[in-house]
C-alpha positions as CSV (number, residue, x, y, z in Angstrom):
1,M,-0.6,64.7,62.4
2,R,2.4,62.5,62.5
3,E,0.5,59.5,63.0
4,T,-1.6,60.2,60.3
5,R,1.1,60.5,57.8
6,R,2.0,57.1,58.8
7,S,-1.3,55.6,58.4
8,V,-1.2,57.0,55.0
9,R,2.4,56.1,54.6
10,K,1.5,52.6,55.5
11,R,-1.8,51.7,53.5
12,R,0.5,52.7,50.7
13,E,3.1,50.2,51.2
14,R,0.4,47.7,52.0
15,L,-1.7,48.3,48.2
16,G,1.7,48.2,46.6
17,N,2.7,45.3,48.7
18,R,-0.6,43.5,47.8
19,M,-0.6,44.9,44.3
20,A,2.7,43.9,43.6
21,L,1.0,39.8,45.3
22,V,-1.0,40.6,42.3
23,G,1.3,40.4,40.0
24,V,3.5,38.3,41.0
25,T,0.7,36.2,41.0
26,F,-1.0,36.5,37.8
27,V,2.0,36.2,36.2
28,V,2.8,32.8,38.2
29,I,-0.3,31.2,36.8
30,S,0.6,32.6,33.0
31,L,3.7,31.0,32.9
32,A,1.8,27.7,34.1
33,V,-1.2,27.6,31.6
34,V,1.4,28.9,28.6
35,V,4.0,25.3,30.4
36,N,0.3,23.4,30.0
37,F,-0.3,23.9,27.2
38,R,3.4,23.8,25.1
39,G,3.3,20.2,27.0
40,A,-0.1,19.2,25.6
41,E,1.1,20.0,22.1
42,L,4.1,18.0,22.8
43,R,2.4,15.6,24.1
44,K,0.8,15.1,21.1
45,K,4.2,15.8,18.7
46,D,4.9,12.5,20.7
47,L,2.4,10.6,20.3
48,S,2.6,11.6,16.1
49,Y,6.5,10.4,16.2
50,Q,5.8,7.0,18.5
51,M,3.7,6.4,16.1
52,R,5.2,6.9,12.4
53,E,7.9,5.0,14.3
54,E,5.9,2.1,14.8
55,S,5.4,2.6,10.9
56,L,8.7,2.8,10.1
57,T,9.7,0.0,11.8
58,K,7.6,-2.2,10.5
59,L,8.2,-1.3,7.5
60,L,11.8,-2.0,7.8
61,D,10.9,-5.1,8.7
62,Q,8.3,-6.0,5.6
63,E,12.0,-4.8,3.4
64,K,14.1,-7.2,5.2
65,E,11.6,-10.0,4.6
66,R,11.8,-8.7,1.0
67,A,15.4,-8.8,1.0
68,E,15.9,-12.4,2.2
69,E,13.1,-13.1,0.4
70,L,15.3,-11.6,-3.0
71,E,18.3,-13.1,-1.9
72,E,16.7,-16.5,-1.9
73,E,15.8,-15.9,-5.2
74,R,19.4,-14.4,-7.0
75,I,20.7,-17.7,-5.1
76,Y,18.2,-20.1,-6.6
77,I,18.2,-18.2,-10.0
78,Q,21.9,-19.7,-10.4
79,T,20.6,-23.0,-9.7
80,K,20.8,-25.5,-12.7
81,E,17.7,-25.9,-12.3
82,Y,16.5,-23.4,-12.6
83,I,18.0,-22.6,-16.1
84,E,16.3,-26.1,-17.1
85,K,13.0,-24.8,-16.3
86,V,13.6,-21.8,-18.3
87,A,15.1,-23.2,-20.7
88,K,11.9,-26.0,-21.4
89,E,9.1,-23.2,-21.1
90,K,10.7,-20.2,-22.9
91,L,12.9,-21.6,-25.1
92,G,10.9,-24.9,-25.8
93,L,14.0,-26.7,-25.3
94,V,14.5,-30.6,-23.9
95,N,17.1,-32.5,-22.7
96,P,18.5,-35.2,-25.0
97,D,17.1,-37.8,-23.1
98,E,13.2,-36.6,-23.2
99,I,11.1,-37.5,-25.4
100,L,8.4,-34.9,-26.7
101,L,5.4,-35.8,-26.8
102,K,2.8,-33.8,-28.5
103,P,-0.9,-34.8,-27.7
104,E,-2.6,-34.4,-31.3
105,R,-5.3,-31.9,-31.9
């Protein structure tokens, strides 16, 4: 009888060990699936962030070029040449030494 009790006890222990092993395996596989899923989401986010960074970098370069052009225009507007041009085009003024010829109609 002792041997049967021992064998029953051993079977129960083995069954308990197997159940524990199955439980641990299930948990590890579940964690692996979750980590893989989250990793895929993070890779997608990273890709979208990289694309956004590239577009913002291009926009920044364009704005720097525009700022340079505006600075050049600001400097040009302060020149005597620009002032004379605007005076002739918009106000119809001429220099004292210029002769104004009007075409006949």
